[in-house]
NULUMPA-439508 format. One line per 10 residues: number of its first residue (from 1); their letters; for each residue x, y, z of N, C-alpha, C, O. Coordinates in Angstrom, 2 decimals. Layout:
N
NUM	a	X:Y:Z:X:Y:Z:X:Y:Z:X:Y:Z  ...
This chain:
136
1	mgsngsedly	-44.62:-8.47:-16.11:-44.74:-9.90:-16.06:-45.15:-10.44:-17.43:-45.97:-9.85:-18.13  -44.58:-11.56:-17.77:-44.95:-12.22:-19.01:-46.29:-12.93:-18.86:-46.83:-13.02:-17.76  -46.81:-13.44:-19.95:-48.13:-14.07:-19.92:-48.13:-15.37:-19.11:-49.18:-15.81:-18.65  -46.97:-15.98:-18.93:-46.91:-17.23:-18.17:-46.50:-17.00:-16.70:-46.18:-17.95:-15.99  -46.52:-15.75:-16.25:-46.20:-15.44:-14.86:-44.73:-15.17:-14.60:-44.37:-14.80:-13.48  -43.88:-15.34:-15.60:-42.45:-15.09:-15.40:-42.15:-13.62:-15.70:-42.90:-12.95:-16.40  -41.04:-13.13:-15.16:-40.63:-11.75:-15.43:-40.10:-11.63:-16.84:-39.44:-12.53:-17.35  -40.39:-10.48:-17.47:-39.81:-10.21:-18.77:-38.33:-9.93:-18.59:-37.92:-9.29:-17.62  -37.53:-10.40:-19.52:-36.10:-10.20:-19.47:-35.65:-9.56:-20.76:-35.98:-10.03:-21.85  -34.91:-8.47:-20.64:-34.39:-7.78:-21.82:-32.88:-7.96:-21.86:-32.20:-7.77:-20.85
11	tfhhltfqef	-32.38:-8.31:-23.00:-30.94:-8.42:-23.19:-30.55:-7.57:-24.38:-31.36:-7.29:-25.25  -29.28:-7.16:-24.40:-28.78:-6.30:-25.47:-27.57:-6.99:-26.10:-26.62:-7.35:-25.41  -27.62:-7.15:-27.39:-26.52:-7.81:-28.08:-25.30:-6.90:-28.21:-24.20:-7.37:-28.47  -25.51:-5.63:-28.03:-24.41:-4.68:-28.11:-24.58:-3.67:-26.99:-25.68:-3.15:-26.78  -23.52:-3.38:-26.27:-23.57:-2.48:-25.13:-24.09:-1.09:-25.50:-24.69:-0.41:-24.67  -23.88:-0.67:-26.74:-24.31:0.66:-27.17:-25.82:0.86:-26.99:-26.25:1.94:-26.60  -26.61:-0.17:-27.26:-28.06:-0.05:-27.05:-28.37:0.25:-25.59:-29.19:1.12:-25.28  -27.72:-0.48:-24.71:-27.94:-0.29:-23.29:-27.49:1.11:-22.85:-28.17:1.75:-22.05  -26.36:1.58:-23.37:-25.86:2.90:-23.00:-26.82:4.00:-23.47:-27.07:4.95:-22.74  -27.34:3.85:-24.68:-28.30:4.84:-25.17:-29.57:4.83:-24.33:-30.07:5.89:-23.95
21	laafyiheaq	-30.10:3.65:-24.05:-31.33:3.57:-23.25:-31.11:4.11:-21.83:-32.02:4.70:-21.26  -29.93:3.90:-21.27:-29.63:4.47:-19.96:-29.63:5.99:-20.03:-30.17:6.65:-19.14  -29.01:6.55:-21.08:-29.00:8.01:-21.26:-30.41:8.55:-21.43:-30.77:9.58:-20.87  -31.20:7.84:-22.21:-32.59:8.25:-22.44:-33.36:8.25:-21.12:-34.12:9.18:-20.84  -33.18:7.22:-20.33:-33.86:7.12:-19.03:-33.41:8.25:-18.10:-34.25:8.89:-17.47  -32.11:8.49:-18.02:-31.59:9.56:-17.16:-32.18:10.91:-17.60:-32.56:11.73:-16.76  -32.24:11.12:-18.92:-32.78:12.37:-19.45:-34.27:12.50:-19.14:-34.71:13.53:-18.61  -35.04:11.49:-19.46:-36.50:11.55:-19.29:-36.91:11.63:-17.82:-37.86:12.32:-17.48  -36.21:10.92:-16.96:-36.54:10.90:-15.54:-35.84:12.04:-14.78:-36.02:12.19:-13.57  -35.06:12.83:-15.50:-34.31:13.95:-14.92:-33.49:13.51:-13.71:-33.57:14.08:-12.62
31	lanvelikee	-32.69:12.46:-13.95:-31.90:11.87:-12.87:-30.43:12.30:-12.89:-29.65:11.83:-12.06  -30.05:13.17:-13.80:-28.64:13.58:-13.87:-28.23:14.23:-12.56:-28.88:15.16:-12.07  -27.13:13.73:-12.00:-26.61:14.32:-10.77:-25.10:14.14:-10.73:-24.53:13.39:-11.52  -24.47:14.81:-9.82:-23.01:14.84:-9.74:-22.43:13.44:-9.56:-21.43:13.10:-10.20  -23.04:12.62:-8.72:-22.51:11.28:-8.47:-22.53:10.43:-9.74:-21.57:9.73:-10.03  -23.63:10.50:-10.48:-23.71:9.74:-11.73:-22.70:10.24:-12.75:-22.06:9.45:-13.45  -22.57:11.55:-12.85:-21.67:12.13:-13.84:-20.22:11.74:-13.55:-19.43:11.53:-14.48  -19.86:11.64:-12.29:-18.48:11.28:-11.92:-18.18:9.80:-12.13:-17.01:9.41:-12.14  -19.20:8.99:-12.31:-19.02:7.55:-12.49:-18.35:7.27:-13.83:-18.96:7.44:-14.88  -17.08:6.86:-13.80:-16.27:6.70:-15.01:-16.85:5.67:-15.98:-16.75:5.86:-17.20
41	klhkvwkfyc	-17.44:4.62:-15.48:-17.95:3.58:-16.38:-19.16:4.04:-17.19:-19.60:3.33:-18.10  -19.71:5.20:-16.87:-20.86:5.73:-17.61:-20.46:6.78:-18.64:-21.32:7.50:-19.14  -19.17:6.88:-18.99:-18.74:7.98:-19.87:-19.43:7.94:-21.23:-19.69:9.00:-21.79  -19.72:6.78:-21.78:-20.43:6.73:-23.07:-21.90:7.11:-22.90:-22.50:7.67:-23.82  -22.46:6.81:-21.76:-23.85:7.20:-21.49:-23.97:8.72:-21.57:-24.95:9.23:-22.10  -22.97:9.44:-21.03:-23.04:10.91:-21.03:-22.91:11.49:-22.42:-23.46:12.55:-22.70  -22.19:10.81:-23.32:-22.15:11.27:-24.72:-23.55:11.20:-25.32:-24.00:12.14:-25.97  -24.22:10.08:-25.11:-25.60:9.95:-25.61:-26.51:10.98:-24.94:-27.38:11.56:-25.59  -26.32:11.20:-23.65:-27.13:12.17:-22.93:-27.00:13.55:-23.58:-27.99:14.24:-23.77  -25.78:13.94:-23.91:-25.56:15.24:-24.56:-26.29:15.30:-25.90:-26.72:16.37:-26.33
51	glillnnrss	-26.41:14.17:-26.56:-27.14:14.14:-27.81:-28.64:14.28:-27.64:-29.34:14.63:-28.59  -29.14:14.02:-26.45:-30.57:14.09:-26.18:-31.04:15.44:-25.64:-32.22:15.78:-25.75  -30.13:16.20:-25.05:-30.57:17.42:-24.39:-30.61:18.60:-25.35:-29.93:18.62:-26.37  -31.40:19.53:-24.99:-31.40:20.84:-25.63:-31.00:21.83:-24.56:-31.41:21.72:-23.41  -30.19:22.79:-24.95:-29.73:23.76:-23.96:-30.77:24.86:-23.80:-30.47:26.05:-23.98  -31.97:24.47:-23.46:-33.05:25.44:-23.35:-33.50:25.67:-21.91:-34.47:26.39:-21.67  -32.80:25.07:-20.98:-33.13:25.35:-19.59:-31.89:25.30:-18.73:-30.88:24.71:-19.12  -31.96:25.90:-17.58:-30.82:26.01:-16.67:-30.29:24.65:-16.25:-29.08:24.47:-16.13  -31.16:23.69:-16.03:-30.75:22.36:-15.59:-29.88:21.67:-16.64:-28.87:21.06:-16.30  -30.27:21.77:-17.90:-29.47:21.16:-18.98:-28.10:21.80:-19.09:-27.10:21.11:-19.28
61	idttklvfek	-28.05:23.11:-18.97:-26.77:23.82:-19.06:-25.87:23.43:-17.89:-24.69:23.18:-18.09  -26.42:23.38:-16.68:-25.63:23.01:-15.50:-25.12:21.58:-15.60:-23.97:21.30:-15.25  -25.98:20.66:-16.07:-25.56:19.27:-16.22:-24.44:19.14:-17.22:-23.47:18.42:-16.99  -24.55:19.85:-18.35:-23.52:19.80:-19.38:-22.19:20.32:-18.83:-21.14:19.75:-19.12  -22.23:21.38:-18.06:-21.00:21.91:-17.46:-20.36:20.87:-16.54:-19.14:20.72:-16.51  -21.19:20.14:-15.79:-20.66:19.08:-14.92:-20.03:17.95:-15.73:-18.99:17.42:-15.35  -20.66:17.58:-16.84:-20.11:16.53:-17.71:-18.75:16.96:-18.23:-17.82:16.16:-18.29  -18.62:18.23:-18.63:-17.38:18.74:-19.21:-16.28:18.98:-18.17:-15.10:19.02:-18.52  -16.66:19.14:-16.93:-15.73:19.60:-15.90:-14.46:18.77:-15.76:-13.37:19.33:-15.74  -14.58:17.48:-15.68:-13.42:16.63:-15.37:-12.98:15.77:-16.55:-12.15:14.88:-16.37
71	ktflyniqca	-13.50:16.01:-17.72:-13.22:15.15:-18.86:-12.15:15.76:-19.75:-11.77:16.92:-19.59  -11.66:14.96:-20.68:-10.64:15.42:-21.61:-11.27:16.26:-22.71:-12.48:16.21:-22.93  -10.45:17.03:-23.38:-10.93:17.86:-24.48:-11.59:17.01:-25.56:-12.66:17.37:-26.05  -10.97:15.89:-25.94:-11.54:15.06:-26.99:-12.90:14.49:-26.57:-13.81:14.41:-27.40  -13.03:14.11:-25.33:-14.32:13.64:-24.83:-15.37:14.74:-24.93:-16.49:14.50:-25.36  -14.99:15.95:-24.53:-15.93:17.07:-24.55:-16.39:17.40:-25.96:-17.56:17.71:-26.17  -15.48:17.35:-26.94:-15.93:17.68:-28.30:-16.79:16.55:-28.87:-17.65:16.80:-29.71  -16.56:15.32:-28.43:-17.46:14.25:-28.86:-18.86:14.47:-28.31:-19.85:14.25:-29.01  -18.95:14.91:-27.05:-20.27:15.23:-26.47:-20.91:16.39:-27.23:-22.11:16.37:-27.51  -20.11:17.40:-27.55:-20.64:18.54:-28.31:-21.13:18.09:-29.68:-22.18:18.53:-30.15
81	fesqqvelcd	-20.37:17.20:-30.32:-20.78:16.67:-31.61:-22.10:15.90:-31.49:-22.98:16.06:-32.33  -22.23:15.08:-30.47:-23.47:14.31:-30.26:-24.67:15.25:-30.14:-25.76:14.93:-30.62  -24.47:16.38:-29.50:-25.59:17.32:-29.29:-25.92:18.11:-30.55:-27.04:18.59:-30.70  -24.95:18.24:-31.46:-25.11:19.05:-32.66:-25.47:20.49:-32.32:-26.20:21.15:-33.06  -24.95:20.97:-31.20:-25.23:22.34:-30.76:-23.94:23.13:-30.66:-23.01:22.74:-29.95  -23.89:24.23:-31.37:-22.70:25.08:-31.41:-22.34:25.58:-30.02:-21.16:25.74:-29.70  -23.34:25.83:-29.19:-23.08:26.33:-27.84:-22.18:25.37:-27.05:-21.32:25.80:-26.29  -22.40:24.08:-27.25:-21.55:23.10:-26.55:-20.14:23.10:-27.11:-19.18:22.91:-26.37  -20.02:23.29:-28.42:-18.67:23.39:-29.01:-17.91:24.54:-28.36:-16.75:24.39:-27.98  -18.56:25.68:-28.24:-17.91:26.84:-27.64:-17.51:26.57:-26.19:-16.44:27.01:-25.76
91	sairndhiel	-18.35:25.86:-25.45:-18.00:25.60:-24.05:-16.90:24.55:-23.92:-16.25:24.47:-22.88  -16.69:23.74:-24.96:-15.61:22.74:-24.93:-14.25:23.37:-25.19:-13.22:22.79:-24.84  -14.24:24.53:-25.80:-12.99:25.19:-26.19:-12.50:26.09:-25.05:-13.25:26.92:-24.53  -11.26:25.90:-24.68:-10.71:26.71:-23.59:-9.86:27.87:-24.09:-9.71:28.88:-23.40  -9.30:27.74:-25.29:-8.57:28.86:-25.88:-8.58:28.71:-27.40:-9.20:27.79:-27.93  -7.91:29.63:-28.12:-8.01:29.63:-29.57:-7.05:28.64:-30.25:-7.13:28.47:-31.47  -6.17:28.01:-29.50:-5.23:27.03:-30.05:-5.49:25.68:-29.40:-5.36:25.54:-28.18  -5.86:24.71:-30.20:-6.14:23.38:-29.68:-4.90:22.52:-29.91:-4.52:22.25:-31.05  -4.29:22.09:-28.83:-3.06:21.31:-28.88:-3.37:19.84:-28.61:-3.75:19.48:-27.49  -3.20:19.02:-29.62:-3.45:17.59:-29.49:-2.19:16.77:-29.75:-2.27:15.57:-30.04
101	rgktisstdf	-1.06:17.39:-29.64:0.23:16.75:-29.91:0.35:15.41:-29.19:0.18:15.32:-27.97  0.66:14.37:-29.97:0.94:13.06:-29.41:-0.28:12.28:-28.94:-0.13:11.20:-28.37  -1.47:12.80:-29.15:-2.69:12.10:-28.71:-3.08:11.02:-29.72:-2.72:11.10:-30.89  -3.80:10.03:-29.25:-4.40:9.04:-30.13:-5.80:9.54:-30.45:-6.60:9.78:-29.55  -6.09:9.68:-31.74:-7.35:10.28:-32.18:-8.15:9.26:-32.97:-7.63:8.61:-33.88  -9.41:9.12:-32.62:-10.30:8.17:-33.29:-11.04:8.84:-34.45:-10.99:10.06:-34.63  -11.72:8.03:-35.22:-12.55:8.56:-36.32:-13.60:9.51:-35.77:-13.87:10.55:-36.37  -14.19:9.16:-34.64:-15.20:10.01:-34.01:-14.60:11.35:-33.61:-15.24:12.39:-33.75  -13.35:11.32:-33.10:-12.67:12.57:-32.75:-12.50:13.46:-33.97:-12.72:14.67:-33.90  -12.10:12.87:-35.11:-11.90:13.66:-36.32:-13.21:14.29:-36.79:-13.22:15.45:-37.21
111	ialdmlsqsa	-14.29:13.55:-36.72:-15.60:14.09:-37.13:-15.99:15.24:-36.20:-16.48:16.27:-36.66  -15.79:15.04:-34.90:-16.11:16.09:-33.94:-15.22:17.31:-34.13:-15.69:18.45:-34.02  -13.93:17.09:-34.41:-13.02:18.21:-34.69:-13.44:18.98:-35.93:-13.32:20.20:-35.98  -13.94:18.26:-36.93:-14.42:18.93:-38.15:-15.59:19.84:-37.82:-15.62:20.99:-38.27  -16.55:19.35:-37.05:-17.68:20.18:-36.65:-17.21:21.39:-35.85:-17.67:22.51:-36.05  -16.28:21.14:-34.95:-15.73:22.20:-34.12:-15.07:23.27:-34.98:-15.29:24.47:-34.76  -14.27:22.85:-35.94:-13.55:23.82:-36.77:-14.50:24.64:-37.65:-14.19:25.78:-37.99  -15.63:24.07:-38.01:-16.59:24.79:-38.84:-17.51:25.71:-38.05:-18.00:26.71:-38.58  -17.74:25.38:-36.79:-18.73:26.14:-36.03:-18.15:27.10:-35.00:-18.77:28.11:-34.67  -16.99:26.79:-34.50:-16.42:27.62:-33.44:-15.59:28.76:-34.03:-14.66:28.53:-34.80
121	ervnkislih	-15.93:29.95:-33.66:-15.24:31.12:-34.19:-13.91:31.38:-33.49:-13.04:32.05:-34.05  -13.73:30.85:-32.29:-12.53:31.14:-31.51:-11.31:30.31:-31.91:-10.20:30.66:-31.53  -11.49:29.24:-32.65:-10.37:28.36:-32.96:-9.56:28.92:-34.12:-10.07:29.09:-35.23  -8.28:29.19:-33.86:-7.38:29.67:-34.90:-6.44:28.58:-35.39:-5.97:28.62:-36.53  -6.18:27.58:-34.52:-5.19:26.57:-34.87:-5.50:25.28:-34.14:-5.81:25.27:-32.95  -5.41:24.17:-34.87:-5.52:22.84:-34.28:-4.22:22.11:-34.60:-3.92:21.87:-35.77  -3.45:21.77:-33.59:-2.17:21.12:-33.77:-2.33:19.60:-33.62:-2.75:19.12:-32.57  -2.00:18.87:-34.68:-2.12:17.41:-34.68:-0.76:16.72:-34.86:-0.69:15.59:-35.35  0.30:17.40:-34.47:1.65:16.87:-34.63:1.83:15.58:-33.82:1.46:15.53:-32.65  2.39:14.57:-34.45:2.69:13.28:-33.83:1.46:12.57:-33.26:1.57:11.79:-32.31
131	cmwdse	0.30:12.84:-33.84:-0.90:12.14:-33.40:-0.96:10.76:-34.03:-0.42:10.52:-35.11  -1.62:9.88:-33.34:-1.85:8.54:-33.90:-3.34:8.37:-34.12:-4.16:8.90:-33.37  -3.68:7.63:-35.17:-5.07:7.40:-35.49:-5.49:6.05:-34.99:-4.80:5.05:-35.22  -6.61:6.00:-34.30:-7.19:4.76:-33.81:-8.49:4.51:-34.59:-9.41:5.32:-34.52  -8.55:3.42:-35.31:-9.72:3.17:-36.16:-10.92:2.68:-35.37:-11.95:2.37:-35.96  -10.82:2.60:-34.06:-11.87:2.15:-33.14:-12.32:0.79:-33.55:-13.21:0.21:-32.92
């Protein structure tokens, strides 16, 4: 409550602040669950969540696997990039050849691919034939 008896109201000028704070709340309150992870409108929240977790307990590892389960490869490497953890890069890779033919790739995707190519030992080839760049 505010000093004049009214409720405090918080607004965010950019959705990114709200998404980060939601991820922080989910992480701190340990609220990650299958229903939340499947919620498509929260996909950016889960990227931030991956940036907040450490893979030092079974719960974090299980949650990360659930986040990766139904998402695209590019989404998964962005989450791995947010976490800055090589272990997540390895779990995002399904084989030694990454085929991105014809995909639209953002600047964030390129940065995440760079991290992936430097840290993942299993990647032998990344195919970017006929890709389009999206400047976001």
